C-alpha positions in Angstrom: 10.6 25.8 5.3 9.1 23.0 3.0 10.5 19.6 3.1 8.9 18.4 0.0 11.7 17.3 -1.4 10.8 18.4 -5.2 13.4 16.5 -7.2 12.0 13.0 -6.3 9.3 11.9 -8.5 8.3 8.5 -7.6 6.7 8.8 -4.0 7.5 6.9 -0.4 4.3 5.7 1.6 5.4 4.3 5.4 3.7 2.8 8.2 3.5 4.5 11.1 3.8 2.6 14.3 5.4 2.5 18.0 8.8 3.2 16.1 7.7 6.2 14.3 4.7 7.3 16.1 6.2 10.2 18.9 5.9 13.9 17.2 9.4 14.4 16.5 10.0 11.2 14.1 7.1 12.2 12.6 8.9 15.3 11.9 12.2 13.4 11.1 10.3 11.0 8.8 8.7 14.2 7.0 12.3 15.7 6.4 13.7 12.1 5.5 11.3 12.4 2.1 7.9 10.8 3.6 4.3 11.1 1.2 2.1 9.4 2.9 1.7 8.2 6.1 -0.1 4.7 6.5 -2.3 3.5 9.4 -2.6 -0.5 9.6 -6.2 -0.8 11.3 -5.2 -4.7 12.0 -3.2 -3.7 14.6 -3.9 -0.9 17.5 -7.3 0.8 19.0 -9.4 3.4 17.1 -7.9 6.2 20.0 -4.4 4.9 19.2 -4.8 6.0 15.3 -6.9 8.9 16.2 -4.2 10.2 18.3 -1.6 9.5 15.5 -3.1 11.1 12.6 -3.4 14.2 15.0 0.3 14.1 15.7 0.9 13.5 11.6 -1.2 16.7 10.5 0.5 18.6 13.2 4.0 17.8 11.9 2.8 18.3 8.5 1.2 21.4 9.3 4.5 22.9 11.5 7.0 21.9 8.3 4.3 23.2 5.8 4.6 19.9 3.8 1.9 18.0 2.7 1.4 14.6 4.1 -1.8 12.2 2.7 -2.9 9.8 5.8 -3.8 6.4 4.3 -6.0 4.1 5.9 -5.2 0.3 5.8 -8.2 -2.1 6.7 -7.7 -5.6 7.7 -10.1 -7.2 5.1 -10.5 -11.2 5.8 -7.2 -12.0 7.3 -6.9 -15.0 9.6 -4.6 -14.5 11.9 -3.3 -16.6 14.6 -4.6 -16.3 18.2 -4.3 -17.3 21.8 -1.2 -17.0 22.9 1.5 -14.7 24.1 5.3 -14.1 23.2 6.7 -16.1 21.0 7.1 -20.1 19.9 9.6 -22.1 17.7 8.0 -24.8 15.7 10.4 -27.3 14.3 10.3 -29.3 10.9 8.5 -32.6 11.6 6.2 -31.2 14.0 2.9 -31.9 14.6 0.5 -29.1 15.3 -3.3 -28.6 15.3 -5.3 -25.7 14.3 -8.7 -24.7 16.6 -11.5 -22.7 16.0 -10.9 -19.1 17.5 -13.4 -20.6 20.3 -11.2 -23.4 21.4 -8.9 -23.0 24.5 -5.1 -23.1 23.1 -2.8 -25.4 24.7 0.9 -26.4 23.9 -0.3 -28.6 20.7 -3.0 -26.1 20.0 -2.9 -22.7 18.1 -6.2 -21.1 17.8 -7.0 -18.8 14.4 -9.6 -15.9 14.2 -12.0 -17.7 11.8 -15.4 -19.9 12.3 -15.7 -23.1 11.1 -12.2 -23.5 9.3 -12.1 -27.4 8.9 -15.4 -27.0 6.9 -12.5 -25.7 3.9 -9.3 -27.5 4.3 -8.4 -30.9 2.9 -5.8 -33.4 4.0 -2.4 -33.2 2.1 -3.2 -29.2 1.6 -0.6 -26.6 2.5 -1.5 -23.7 4.6 0.9 -20.6 4.9 1.4 -18.4 7.8 3.6 -15.6 8.3 3.5 -14.4 4.6 4.9 -17.8 3.7 8.0 -18.2 6.2 6.1 -20.9 7.9 4.6 -24.0 5.8 2.3 -26.6 7.7 0.2 -29.2 5.8 -3.2 -30.5 6.6 -2.6 -34.7 7.7 -6.3 -34.8 8.9 -9.4 -33.7 10.3 -11.3 -34.3 13.6 -14.1 -32.6 14.8 -13.4 -28.9 14.6 -9.4 -29.6 15.2 -7.3 -29.6 11.9 -4.1 -32.5 12.7 -0.9 -30.8 10.6 2.9 -31.7 10.4 5.1 -28.6 9.9 7.2 -29.0 6.9 9.3 -26.2 7.0 9.5 -24.4 10.2 9.9 -21.1 12.1 9.2 -18.2 14.8 5.8 -18.5 15.2 3.9 -15.4 16.9 0.6 -13.9 17.9 -2.0 -12.1 15.1 1.0 -13.6 12.3 -1.6 -13.8 9.0 -2.7 -17.4 7.3 -3.0 -18.1 3.7 -4.5 -20.8 2.6 -4.2 -20.5 -1.3 -6.8 -22.5 -3.7 -9.5 -21.8 -1.0 -12.0 -19.9 -1.2 -13.6 -19.2 2.3 -17.4 -18.1 2.4 -15.9 -14.2 3.3 -17.1 -10.6 2.5 -14.2 -8.4 1.5 -15.3 -6.2 4.6 -15.6 -7.8 7.9 -17.5 -5.8 10.7 -14.3 -5.1 12.3 -13.7 -2.9 8.8 -17.4 -1.6 8.5 -17.1 -0.5 12.2 -12.8 1.3 11.5 -14.4 2.3 8.4 -17.4 4.6 10.1 -14.8 5.8 13.2 -12.5 6.7 10.8 -14.9 8.9 9.1 -14.3 11.6 11.4 -10.7 11.5 11.0 -10.7 12.4 7.2 -8.4 10.2 5.8 -6.9 10.9 2.0 -6.8 7.3 1.3 -8.9 3.8 2.1 -6.6 0.6 1.1 -9.2 -2.2 0.5 -7.5 -5.4 1.7 -8.2 -8.5 0.2 -10.1 -7.0 -3.0 -11.2 -10.2 -5.5 -13.6 -8.1 -7.8 -14.6 -4.6 -8.9 -17.6 -5.0 -7.0 -15.5 -5.0 -3.7 -14.5 -1.4 -4.9 -18.1 -0.3 -5.9 -19.2 -1.3 -2.5 -17.2 0.8 -0.5 -17.4 4.0 -2.6 -21.5 2.8 -1.6 -20.5 3.2 2.1 -18.5 6.4 1.9 -20.9 8.2 -0.3 -23.5 7.1 2.7 -21.1 8.8 5.1 -20.6 11.9 3.1 -16.6 11.2 2.8 -14.3 11.2 -1.0 -11.4 9.7 -0.1 -8.9 7.9 -2.4 -9.4 4.4 -2.7 -6.4 1.8 -2.8 -7.2 -1.8 -4.1 -5.0 -3.8 -2.8 -4.0 -6.7 -4.9 -3.3 -9.7 -2.7 -5.4 -12.6 -4.0 -5.5 -15.2 -7.6 -9.2 -13.7 -8.4 -8.1 -10.0 -8.3 -5.5 -10.7 -10.5 -8.3 -12.6 -12.8 -10.3 -9.5 -12.6 -6.9 -7.1 -12.3 -8.1 -4.7 -15.6 -12.0 -4.4 -14.4 -10.5 -3.6 -10.3 -8.3 -0.9 -12.2 -10.6 1.1 -14.1 -12.7 1.5 -10.9 -10.4 2.0 -7.8 -8.4 5.3 -7.6 -4.8 3.4 -7.0 -3.5 0.0 -6.7 -1.6 -1.5 -3.9 1.0 -4.3 -5.2 0.6 -5.9 -1.8 3.7 -8.6 -2.4 3.4 -10.7 0.8 0.2 -12.2 0.8 0.2 -12.1 -3.2 3.7 -14.5 -3.3 2.0 -17.4 -1.0 -1.5 -16.7 -3.2 0.2 -17.4 -6.5 3.4 -19.1 -6.0 6.5 -16.6 -5.2 8.1 -17.7 -8.4 5.2 -15.7 -10.5 5.2 -12.9 -8.5 7.5 -10.5 -10.2 6.1 -11.1 -13.6 2.7 -10.4 -12.0 4.2 -7.3 -10.4 5.6 -5.9 -13.7 1.9 -6.7 -15.1 -0.3 -5.1 -12.8 2.3 -1.8 -12.9 2.3 -1.2 -16.7 -1.7 -1.5 -16.4 -1.7 1.3 -13.7 0.6 3.3 -16.2 -1.4 2.9 -19.4 -4.7 4.0 -17.1 -3.7 6.7 -15.1 -3.9 5.0 -12.2 -1.0 5.3 -9.3 0.7 2.0 -8.1 2.1 1.3 -5.3 4.6 -1.4 -4.9 4.6 -2.7 -1.0 6.4 -5.3 1.4 9.9 -6.5 2.1 11.2 -3.2 0.3 14.0 -3.0 2.8 12.9 -5.7 5.2 16.4 -5.9 6.5 16.3 -2.7 7.7 14.5 -3.3 11.1 17.5 -4.3 12.6 20.4 -3.2 10.1 21.6 0.0 9.2 21.9 -1.0 5.7 20.0 -2.5 3.1 20.9 -6.1 1.4 22.2 -5.5 -2.1 19.1 -7.6 -3.3 16.9 -5.0 -1.2 18.4 -1.8 -3.5 18.0 -4.0 -6.6 14.5 -4.8 -5.9 14.0 -1.0 -5.1 15.7 0.5 -8.0 13.8 -2.1 -10.6 10.3 -1.1 -8.7 11.0 2.4 -9.7 12.3 1.6 -13.5 9.5 -0.7 -13.7 7.1 2.5 -13.0 5.5 2.5 -9.7 3.8 5.9 -8.4 4.7 5.1 -4.9 7.0 2.1 -2.8 5.9 1.4 0.8 7.9 0.3 3.5 5.9 -1.6 6.6 7.8 -2.8 9.7 10.9 -0.9 8.5 9.2 2.0 9.9 6.4 0.9 11.9 8.6 -1.1 14.5 11.6 -1.4 12.7 15.4 0.1 14.7 15.7 2.2 11.6 12.7 4.3 10.5 14.0 7.4 9.5 17.1 5.7 8.3 15.0 3.8 6.3 13.4 6.1 4.6 16.7 7.8 3.8 18.0 5.0 2.4 14.9 4.6 0.1 15.2 8.2 -1.3 18.9 7.6 -2.0 18.3 4.8 -3.7 15.2 6.7 -6.0 17.4 9.7 -6.3 19.6 7.6 -8.0 17.2 5.8 -9.8 15.6 8.7 -11.5 18.6 10.0 -13.7 17.5 6.8 -16.2 16.2 8.2 -19.1 14.2 5.2 -19.5 11.5 6.2 -16.8 10.2 9.5 -18.5 7.2 9.4 -20.9 8.1 8.1 -24.5 6.4 9.8 -27.3 5.5 7.2 -29.5 2.2 7.5 -30.7 0.4 3.9 -32.3 -2.7 4.7 -34.2 -5.3 2.9 -31.9 -4.4 5.0 -29.1 -7.5 7.2 -28.9 -7.0 10.5 -26.4 -9.2 12.8 -25.4 -9.2 16.5 -25.1 -8.2 16.9 -21.6 -5.7 13.6 -22.3 -4.4 15.8 -25.3 -3.8 19.1 -23.2 -2.1 16.8 -20.6 0.4 15.1 -22.8 1.1 18.4 -25.0 1.8 19.9 -21.8 4.7 17.1 -21.2 5.7 17.5 -25.1 6.2 20.9 -24.6 7.9 20.8 -21.6 10.6 18.3 -23.1 10.7 20.3 -26.3 11.4 23.3 -24.6 13.8 21.9 -22.0 11.4 23.9 -19.3 12.1 22.9 -16.1 8.8 23.2 -14.3 5.1 22.6 -15.0 2.7 24.5 -13.3 -0.4 23.3 -13.0 -3.8 25.1 -11.8 -5.7 22.0 -10.3 -8.3 22.9 -8.3 -9.6 18.9 -7.2 -5.6 17.5 -8.7 -7.4 15.7 -11.5 -5.3 17.5 -13.9 -2.1 17.0 -12.1 -3.1 13.3 -12.5 -3.3 13.3 -15.2 0.1 15.1 -16.6 1.9 12.6 -14.2 0.8 9.7 -16.0 2.7 11.2 -19.1 6.3 10.9 -16.7 7.4 14.4 -17.6 11.1 14.9 -16.9 10.3 18.6 -16.0 8.9 19.0 -12.2 5.7 19.2 -12.1 3.8 21.6 -9.4 0.1 21.0 -8.5 -1.0 24.5 -7.4 -4.5 24.6 -5.9 -6.3 26.2 -3.0 -8.0 23.7 -1.0 -5.4 21.7 1.5 -7.1 18.0 1.0 -6.4 18.3 -2.6 -3.2 18.5 -2.3 -2.3 15.5 0.3 -4.7 13.1 -1.8 -2.1 13.9 -4.4 1.1 12.4 -2.3 0.7 9.4 -4.1 0.9 10.7 -7.6 4.7 10.3 -9.6 6.2 13.2 -9.9 3.5 15.7 -8.5 4.8 17.9 -6.2 2.2 20.9 -4.3 1.9 24.6 -3.6 -0.7 26.0 -1.6 -1.9 29.5 -2.7 -5.3 31.3 -1.1 -8.5 30.4 -2.6 -9.4 32.0 -5.6 -12.6 32.5 -7.5 -10.8 32.7 -11.5 -7.8 31.7 -12.9 -6.9 35.5 -12.8 -7.5 35.7 -9.4 -4.6 32.7 -9.1 
């Protein structure tokens, strides 16, 4: 029996971690509705990730349910270093950020970036842990950055640090990312997520590296920088998909601007037929609670109504108390929202619309299925390109992509409405 849950259009991406990397737990996640498993290379060793990939593929094979696997590269993320456990920061408290090479003490917190002191200014705000903690620069003495805690909270090791409006001289891909990419080549990931993308050149550079490695995964551009918003159309053009990474993005652009930016990115991706993943804090309270808040239910629903191809769970499934229930909950919300007719394609051609022949055929298939009230569109799609093109037009009928190539099926798992069926390899259409 295949656990494809073919009646759900919007896909679910979930981060795999200590709470979910057991083989039996992975099977439960797939049965609950997992489409794409995300491995966060900001944490864990390569051997840990390799073992997890093997478990995911074993679970996928045993359940006859294709699951895409996404390698999420860390990127030039600044992180807190140099202490263990937790530390509670109180508003008004004095705190010093120090160079990563210095020895941390009670008053100093290390960050893993060299020469940070050169780029900050007095009265500048620095945000930690997706903005949950805010500190302000009061002075710079040598390599030490003396700060005051404006909004306190619980500080933990390896939490991210954001400096909005600071142009740090760092490349999109760090030495760690390059090594992770090269090591990961043997694992044949279906998707690579590139963090802190700033321009289309970042995507083109990654494509060049992958070409040299002889690999062709789909590249997902994570949008979490101001520069990316300024260059968003060019990035969408060259990327295979987009992730609206709302944690860092909200801190970078200001949280009140996030909803409008999210909607704009999704709309642009829909227009270009590029899959778009909405991510971060979708069911945040389910880290420790068995039920989401009403606000989270509405957030998930609105992301579906906006046109997201996929929704992503992070800590909820990586280290939360209810990883399976989190996926089941998201699945249930999506199913209910997909009863709304507004999420399906509305055929209102404008004079300025120009369609290629393949696009015209794809749109015609969706239009015919609507007119004939057919239940299923079966698409013979060797590489998955035709299925992705039909997906762009959001058919209400089930869209089943049929191919003999297992890797092509997994690369379709992030695409809206596409369900997959593997058949024996074929030479021509008649054989298929």
